[in-house]
TORKOL-4160 file (C-alpha; in steps of 0.2 Angstrom, whole numbers, padded with zeros to 4 digits, m for minus):
269
<pt num="1" X="0012" Y="m0004" Z="0052"/>
<pt num="2" X="0017" Y="0012" Z="0064"/>
<pt num="3" X="0024" Y="0029" Z="0054"/>
<pt num="4" X="0043" Y="0029" Z="0045"/>
<pt num="5" X="0054" Y="0036" Z="0052"/>
<pt num="6" X="0050" Y="0050" Z="0040"/>
<pt num="7" X="0035" Y="0051" Z="0047"/>
<pt num="8" X="0036" Y="0052" Z="0063"/>
<pt num="9" X="0048" Y="0070" Z="0058"/>
<pt num="10" X="0033" Y="0076" Z="0051"/>
<pt num="11" X="0036" Y="0072" Z="0034"/>
<pt num="12" X="0025" Y="0064" Z="0022"/>
<pt num="13" X="0031" Y="0051" Z="0011"/>
<pt num="14" X="0027" Y="0056" Z="m0009"/>
<pt num="15" X="0021" Y="0041" Z="m0018"/>
<pt num="16" X="0035" Y="0041" Z="m0031"/>
<pt num="17" X="0050" Y="0055" Z="m0030"/>
<pt num="18" X="0049" Y="0068" Z="m0043"/>
<pt num="19" X="0057" Y="0083" Z="m0050"/>
<pt num="20" X="0048" Y="0101" Z="m0047"/>
<pt num="21" X="0041" Y="0101" Z="m0029"/>
<pt num="22" X="0050" Y="0112" Z="m0019"/>
<pt num="23" X="0050" Y="0126" Z="m0006"/>
<pt num="24" X="0035" Y="0136" Z="m0009"/>
<pt num="25" X="0026" Y="0124" Z="m0024"/>
<pt num="26" X="0007" Y="0128" Z="m0021"/>
<pt num="27" X="m0002" Y="0113" Z="m0019"/>
<pt num="28" X="m0023" Y="0112" Z="m0025"/>
<pt num="29" X="m0036" Y="0099" Z="m0015"/>
<pt num="30" X="m0050" Y="0093" Z="m0025"/>
<pt num="31" X="m0067" Y="0090" Z="m0019"/>
<pt num="32" X="m0061" Y="0072" Z="m0016"/>
<pt num="33" X="m0043" Y="0077" Z="m0007"/>
<pt num="34" X="m0036" Y="0072" Z="m0023"/>
<pt num="35" X="m0020" Y="0083" Z="m0022"/>
<pt num="36" X="m0011" Y="0092" Z="m0039"/>
<pt num="37" X="0003" Y="0105" Z="m0042"/>
<pt num="38" X="m0004" Y="0124" Z="m0046"/>
<pt num="39" X="0003" Y="0129" Z="m0064"/>
<pt num="40" X="0004" Y="0141" Z="m0073"/>
<pt num="41" X="m0013" Y="0143" Z="m0074"/>
<pt num="42" X="m0015" Y="0153" Z="m0061"/>
<pt num="43" X="m0005" Y="0166" Z="m0069"/>
<pt num="44" X="m0014" Y="0167" Z="m0086"/>
<pt num="45" X="0000" Y="0160" Z="m0096"/>
<pt num="46" X="m0006" Y="0148" Z="m0108"/>
<pt num="47" X="m0007" Y="0128" Z="m0099"/>
<pt num="48" X="0005" Y="0116" Z="m0109"/>
<pt num="49" X="0011" Y="0102" Z="m0104"/>
<pt num="50" X="0032" Y="0107" Z="m0100"/>
<pt num="51" X="0022" Y="0122" Z="m0090"/>
<pt num="52" X="0032" Y="0124" Z="m0074"/>
<pt num="53" X="0024" Y="0122" Z="m0059"/>
<pt num="54" X="0014" Y="0138" Z="m0049"/>
<pt num="55" X="0025" Y="0144" Z="m0033"/>
<pt num="56" X="0018" Y="0156" Z="m0023"/>
<pt num="57" X="0023" Y="0172" Z="m0032"/>
<pt num="58" X="0013" Y="0162" Z="m0050"/>
<pt num="59" X="m0003" Y="0170" Z="m0035"/>
<pt num="60" X="0005" Y="0180" Z="m0024"/>
<pt num="61" X="0020" Y="0189" Z="m0037"/>
<pt num="62" X="0032" Y="0201" Z="m0032"/>
<pt num="63" X="0030" Y="0218" Z="m0031"/>
<pt num="64" X="0043" Y="0225" Z="m0025"/>
<pt num="65" X="0037" Y="0226" Z="m0005"/>
<pt num="66" X="0039" Y="0216" Z="0008"/>
<pt num="67" X="0054" Y="0206" Z="0010"/>
<pt num="68" X="0051" Y="0190" Z="m0003"/>
<pt num="69" X="0055" Y="0173" Z="0004"/>
<pt num="70" X="0069" Y="0161" Z="0001"/>
<pt num="71" X="0071" Y="0143" Z="0004"/>
<pt num="72" X="0086" Y="0139" Z="0014"/>
<pt num="73" X="0095" Y="0122" Z="0011"/>
<pt num="74" X="0106" Y="0108" Z="0025"/>
<pt num="75" X="0116" Y="0096" Z="0018"/>
<pt num="76" X="0112" Y="0088" Z="0037"/>
<pt num="77" X="0093" Y="0082" Z="0045"/>
<pt num="78" X="0092" Y="0081" Z="0061"/>
<pt num="79" X="0086" Y="0063" Z="0067"/>
<pt num="80" X="0088" Y="0053" Z="0048"/>
<pt num="81" X="0102" Y="0041" Z="0046"/>
<pt num="82" X="0094" Y="0040" Z="0027"/>
<pt num="83" X="0085" Y="0022" Z="0030"/>
<pt num="84" X="0068" Y="0020" Z="0030"/>
<pt num="85" X="0055" Y="0004" Z="0030"/>
<pt num="86" X="0039" Y="0008" Z="0022"/>
<pt num="87" X="0025" Y="m0007" Z="0022"/>
<pt num="88" X="0021" Y="m0010" Z="0003"/>
<pt num="89" X="0000" Y="m0010" Z="0014"/>
<pt num="90" X="0000" Y="0006" Z="0012"/>
<pt num="91" X="0003" Y="0008" Z="m0007"/>
<pt num="92" X="0022" Y="0012" Z="m0009"/>
<pt num="93" X="0022" Y="m0003" Z="m0025"/>
<pt num="94" X="0035" Y="m0008" Z="m0038"/>
<pt num="95" X="0027" Y="0000" Z="m0050"/>
<pt num="96" X="0027" Y="0017" Z="m0042"/>
<pt num="97" X="0045" Y="0019" Z="m0040"/>
<pt num="98" X="0045" Y="0013" Z="m0058"/>
<pt num="99" X="0036" Y="0032" Z="m0063"/>
<pt num="100" X="0055" Y="0036" Z="m0058"/>
<pt num="101" X="0065" Y="0027" Z="m0072"/>
<pt num="102" X="0074" Y="0013" Z="m0057"/>
<pt num="103" X="0088" Y="0005" Z="m0063"/>
<pt num="104" X="0087" Y="m0016" Z="m0061"/>
<pt num="105" X="0086" Y="m0034" Z="m0066"/>
<pt num="106" X="0069" Y="m0041" Z="m0067"/>
<pt num="107" X="0071" Y="m0052" Z="m0055"/>
<pt num="108" X="0075" Y="m0040" Z="m0044"/>
<pt num="109" X="0058" Y="m0030" Z="m0046"/>
<pt num="110" X="0051" Y="m0047" Z="m0045"/>
<pt num="111" X="0057" Y="m0050" Z="m0030"/>
<pt num="112" X="0052" Y="m0036" Z="m0022"/>
<pt num="113" X="0036" Y="m0036" Z="m0030"/>
<pt num="114" X="0031" Y="m0051" Z="m0019"/>
<pt num="115" X="0037" Y="m0041" Z="m0001"/>
<pt num="116" X="0029" Y="m0033" Z="0012"/>
<pt num="117" X="0037" Y="m0022" Z="0017"/>
<pt num="118" X="0054" Y="m0012" Z="0007"/>
<pt num="119" X="0069" Y="m0003" Z="0014"/>
<pt num="120" X="0075" Y="0014" Z="0008"/>
<pt num="121" X="0093" Y="0021" Z="0007"/>
<pt num="122" X="0098" Y="0038" Z="0001"/>
<pt num="123" X="0109" Y="0045" Z="m0001"/>
<pt num="124" X="0116" Y="0063" Z="m0002"/>
<pt num="125" X="0099" Y="0070" Z="0008"/>
<pt num="126" X="0097" Y="0086" Z="0007"/>
<pt num="127" X="0083" Y="0098" Z="0017"/>
<pt num="128" X="0075" Y="0111" Z="0010"/>
<pt num="129" X="0067" Y="0123" Z="0016"/>
<pt num="130" X="0055" Y="0142" Z="0019"/>
<pt num="131" X="0069" Y="0150" Z="0030"/>
<pt num="132" X="0056" Y="0160" Z="0040"/>
<pt num="133" X="0039" Y="0156" Z="0040"/>
<pt num="134" X="0033" Y="0172" Z="0049"/>
<pt num="135" X="0040" Y="0181" Z="0037"/>
<pt num="136" X="0033" Y="0172" Z="0021"/>
<pt num="137" X="0014" Y="0174" Z="0032"/>
<pt num="138" X="0020" Y="0190" Z="0032"/>
<pt num="139" X="0024" Y="0190" Z="0013"/>
<pt num="140" X="0004" Y="0183" Z="0010"/>
<pt num="141" X="0000" Y="0199" Z="0019"/>
<pt num="142" X="0008" Y="0212" Z="0010"/>
<pt num="143" X="0006" Y="0207" Z="m0005"/>
<pt num="144" X="m0012" Y="0202" Z="m0012"/>
<pt num="145" X="m0017" Y="0188" Z="m0026"/>
<pt num="146" X="m0027" Y="0191" Z="m0040"/>
<pt num="147" X="m0041" Y="0191" Z="m0035"/>
<pt num="148" X="m0050" Y="0193" Z="m0052"/>
<pt num="149" X="m0043" Y="0173" Z="m0055"/>
<pt num="150" X="m0057" Y="0163" Z="m0056"/>
<pt num="151" X="m0064" Y="0151" Z="m0038"/>
<pt num="152" X="m0049" Y="0156" Z="m0032"/>
<pt num="153" X="m0053" Y="0165" Z="m0017"/>
<pt num="154" X="m0068" Y="0153" Z="m0015"/>
<pt num="155" X="m0053" Y="0139" Z="m0014"/>
<pt num="156" X="m0044" Y="0148" Z="0002"/>
<pt num="157" X="m0062" Y="0149" Z="0011"/>
<pt num="158" X="m0063" Y="0131" Z="0009"/>
<pt num="159" X="m0047" Y="0126" Z="0010"/>
<pt num="160" X="m0038" Y="0119" Z="m0001"/>
<pt num="161" X="m0023" Y="0129" Z="m0005"/>
<pt num="162" X="m0007" Y="0122" Z="0003"/>
<pt num="163" X="0009" Y="0131" Z="0003"/>
<pt num="164" X="0027" Y="0119" Z="0005"/>
<pt num="165" X="0039" Y="0124" Z="0018"/>
<pt num="166" X="0051" Y="0109" Z="0020"/>
<pt num="167" X="0055" Y="0093" Z="0005"/>
<pt num="168" X="0067" Y="0082" Z="0008"/>
<pt num="169" X="0078" Y="0078" Z="m0008"/>
<pt num="170" X="0090" Y="0067" Z="m0013"/>
<pt num="171" X="0101" Y="0061" Z="m0030"/>
<pt num="172" X="0104" Y="0041" Z="m0028"/>
<pt num="173" X="0093" Y="0029" Z="m0017"/>
<pt num="174" X="0093" Y="0010" Z="m0014"/>
<pt num="175" X="0078" Y="0001" Z="m0013"/>
<pt num="176" X="0078" Y="m0022" Z="m0006"/>
<pt num="177" X="0065" Y="m0027" Z="0003"/>
<pt num="178" X="0063" Y="m0028" Z="0022"/>
<pt num="179" X="0052" Y="m0042" Z="0023"/>
<pt num="180" X="0062" Y="m0050" Z="0034"/>
<pt num="181" X="0063" Y="m0035" Z="0047"/>
<pt num="182" X="0052" Y="m0039" Z="0064"/>
<pt num="183" X="0048" Y="m0025" Z="0076"/>
<pt num="184" X="0037" Y="m0022" Z="0090"/>
<pt num="185" X="0027" Y="m0005" Z="0096"/>
<pt num="186" X="0036" Y="0010" Z="0086"/>
<pt num="187" X="0049" Y="0009" Z="0070"/>
<pt num="188" X="0067" Y="0018" Z="0079"/>
<pt num="189" X="0079" Y="0023" Z="0066"/>
<pt num="190" X="0096" Y="0014" Z="0075"/>
<pt num="191" X="0086" Y="m0003" Z="0074"/>
<pt num="192" X="0083" Y="0002" Z="0054"/>
<pt num="193" X="0101" Y="0007" Z="0049"/>
<pt num="194" X="0107" Y="m0010" Z="0063"/>
<pt num="195" X="0096" Y="m0021" Z="0049"/>
<pt num="196" X="0103" Y="m0009" Z="0032"/>
<pt num="197" X="0121" Y="m0010" Z="0039"/>
<pt num="198" X="0116" Y="m0030" Z="0040"/>
<pt num="199" X="0108" Y="m0030" Z="0026"/>
<pt num="200" X="0119" Y="m0021" Z="0015"/>
<pt num="201" X="0134" Y="m0034" Z="0020"/>
<pt num="202" X="0126" Y="m0048" Z="0016"/>
<pt num="203" X="0122" Y="m0044" Z="m0001"/>
<pt num="204" X="0138" Y="m0046" Z="m0014"/>
<pt num="205" X="0139" Y="m0031" Z="m0021"/>
<pt num="206" X="0135" Y="m0039" Z="m0041"/>
<pt num="207" X="0119" Y="m0046" Z="m0033"/>
<pt num="208" X="0111" Y="m0033" Z="m0045"/>
<pt num="209" X="0094" Y="m0046" Z="m0039"/>
<pt num="210" X="0091" Y="m0039" Z="m0022"/>
<pt num="211" X="0087" Y="m0022" Z="m0029"/>
<pt num="212" X="0082" Y="m0008" Z="m0038"/>
<pt num="213" X="0092" Y="0012" Z="m0036"/>
<pt num="214" X="0089" Y="0024" Z="m0045"/>
<pt num="215" X="0106" Y="0039" Z="m0048"/>
<pt num="216" X="0102" Y="0057" Z="m0057"/>
<pt num="217" X="0109" Y="0072" Z="m0062"/>
<pt num="218" X="0093" Y="0081" Z="m0055"/>
<pt num="219" X="0087" Y="0080" Z="m0034"/>
<pt num="220" X="0074" Y="0073" Z="m0033"/>
<pt num="221" X="0058" Y="0076" Z="m0017"/>
<pt num="222" X="0053" Y="0061" Z="m0011"/>
<pt num="223" X="0045" Y="0066" Z="0007"/>
<pt num="224" X="0036" Y="0084" Z="0014"/>
<pt num="225" X="0027" Y="0095" Z="0023"/>
<pt num="226" X="0016" Y="0108" Z="0021"/>
<pt num="227" X="0005" Y="0122" Z="0029"/>
<pt num="228" X="m0011" Y="0128" Z="0023"/>
<pt num="229" X="m0016" Y="0143" Z="0017"/>
<pt num="230" X="m0032" Y="0151" Z="0026"/>
<pt num="231" X="m0042" Y="0165" Z="0022"/>
<pt num="232" X="m0051" Y="0178" Z="0032"/>
<pt num="233" X="m0066" Y="0186" Z="0021"/>
<pt num="234" X="m0069" Y="0201" Z="0036"/>
<pt num="235" X="m0051" Y="0203" Z="0039"/>
<pt num="236" X="m0044" Y="0201" Z="0021"/>
<pt num="237" X="m0030" Y="0195" Z="0030"/>
<pt num="238" X="m0018" Y="0175" Z="0026"/>
<pt num="239" X="m0011" Y="0165" Z="0039"/>
<pt num="240" X="m0002" Y="0149" Z="0035"/>
<pt num="241" X="m0012" Y="0134" Z="0047"/>
<pt num="242" X="m0004" Y="0130" Z="0063"/>
<pt num="243" X="m0009" Y="0108" Z="0058"/>
<pt num="244" X="0006" Y="0105" Z="0050"/>
<pt num="245" X="m0003" Y="0092" Z="0033"/>
<pt num="246" X="m0004" Y="0076" Z="0037"/>
<pt num="247" X="m0013" Y="0063" Z="0026"/>
<pt num="248" X="m0023" Y="0048" Z="0035"/>
<pt num="249" X="m0030" Y="0034" Z="0025"/>
<pt num="250" X="m0052" Y="0030" Z="0025"/>
<pt num="251" X="m0064" Y="0039" Z="0013"/>
<pt num="252" X="m0071" Y="0054" Z="0023"/>
<pt num="253" X="m0073" Y="0071" Z="0016"/>
<pt num="254" X="m0059" Y="0083" Z="0015"/>
<pt num="255" X="m0059" Y="0094" Z="0032"/>
<pt num="256" X="m0053" Y="0108" Z="0037"/>
<pt num="257" X="m0035" Y="0100" Z="0045"/>
<pt num="258" X="m0032" Y="0084" Z="0036"/>
<pt num="259" X="m0030" Y="0076" Z="0018"/>
<pt num="260" X="m0037" Y="0060" Z="0012"/>
<pt num="261" X="m0031" Y="0047" Z="0001"/>
<pt num="262" X="m0033" Y="0034" Z="m0004"/>
<pt num="263" X="m0019" Y="0024" Z="0000"/>
<pt num="264" X="m0010" Y="0034" Z="0016"/>
<pt num="265" X="0005" Y="0042" Z="0004"/>
<pt num="266" X="0003" Y="0060" Z="m0004"/>
<pt num="267" X="0000" Y="0056" Z="m0021"/>
<pt num="268" X="0002" Y="0074" Z="m0034"/>
<pt num="269" X="m0005" Y="0073" Z="m0049"/>
């Protein structure tokens, strides 16, 4: 299936939406390309199940010098109308979605389990982003990390540390089957919006067997952008990669520009 609207706009999907993945969150890739959020173990605190996820300040601590990177937000997301379609073949399944405790009848879950495409309709979408990536890169060089952290410099040199720069969040979304959606060539946002409108209009309000939904008090992140932190040992300086984080299918080893996952989506442990 062609890239979804969100992917066309430069974001990558999370395999399941979740709290706690925000701009300035640090992500580490292992040798196999699997991703995990860096936790407080890097800031020398005991690692416990409820440990806060590490952000840029865990490795580049505030020291009263330089401008601290800030997070801005906007409720308008350019070129995104709140609807998108994903193929089940790329790894989005009802089982992964259920990790978020979605609401739906057993029949609805059964119906979606046999769909080959899923229609996502997001509400209250908000974009959170690092307000100035140039200043973020400058901050990395003004505030040097603690090089005593075991293996950190080596991981930077290997291109295995990323910083999230941009996320899409929602407090509510619905998922419906999109098996009957037909298209040729590139997916178009307007075509998906028209399909969603017809789908919703044809769906009786009490027809709970046609959809599952999520509604929460706290926003969850469902897509993100991230940049690799690169370290130049000779110059002792840090830069952010100009190539955004990408997720590709395949069994190739991790290289300097792409991350590999088995299902073509971004899975963060």
